Structure formats: structure tokens, C-alpha cells
N, C-alpha and C positions, 0 to 999 in steps of 0.2 A: 383687468378687463372689465370692458365696457357694456352698458346696460343693453346693448344690440346682441354682442357677442353671447352675452350670459341668456339672453331670451332665446338664442339660435342653439345654444347646449341644451336648455330646457325642453325645446320643442322637439328637437330630436332625442339623446340619449336620455332624457327624463322620459321620454313616452316608453323607450324599451324598456328601460329600468321599470317603469310602473307595471307594464304589460309581463312582463317575466314576472314580478311579484305576483300578480294576479293568477298567472297559469300557475306558479308553485302552490298558492293557497289552492286551487281548484284540484290540481294533484295530491296534496296533502289531505285534502276531504274523502278522496276516494282511492285512498293508497290501501294495499292489503292489509287486514287485520284492524281496518280502523269500525268496522261495524259494531264491533262489542263495544266501543265508547261511544258510538252513536245511540245505540240500544239503551247504554246506561244512562246517556243525558236525557233519552226521551221519557224514560221509568223513572226518573229522579222525583217530580213532583209525587209519585205514588209512594214512595218509601218512608213507613212509618217508624223505621227504628232511628230516625233522629229527631227529637221530639223540640221544639222552640223553647229555649232555655236553659237547655242541655242536662234537665232530668227526663229522667226514664220511669214511668210508674209501674 
């Protein structure tokens, strides 16, 4: 496979592949049931149950 053929393949099918990956990530974010995970991630910094160092006082 020459450089020109590889470049043509990457410009066409590589773009299609990256577009599908992008759309998959967007769909994964808005899937049903994901809201709970997003809420957990958003409030994680306010959770005091896990102190640094692994010791609970």
C-alpha cells in the first residue's frame, strides 16, 4: 500500500470511523439511566465519607 493509497483510506474511512466513535460517545452520554451516574459524578467532591489517607475519624 503506497502512501497515497493510505492517505486516501485515512481521509475517507478514517473520517467515517471517527465520526461514528464521536456519535457513539454522544449517545452513551445521553443513554437512559445515565442521569444517576452524572449526578454521582457531579456531587462526588462534596462526599465526606472517604477522607484522604484512608482513615475515618
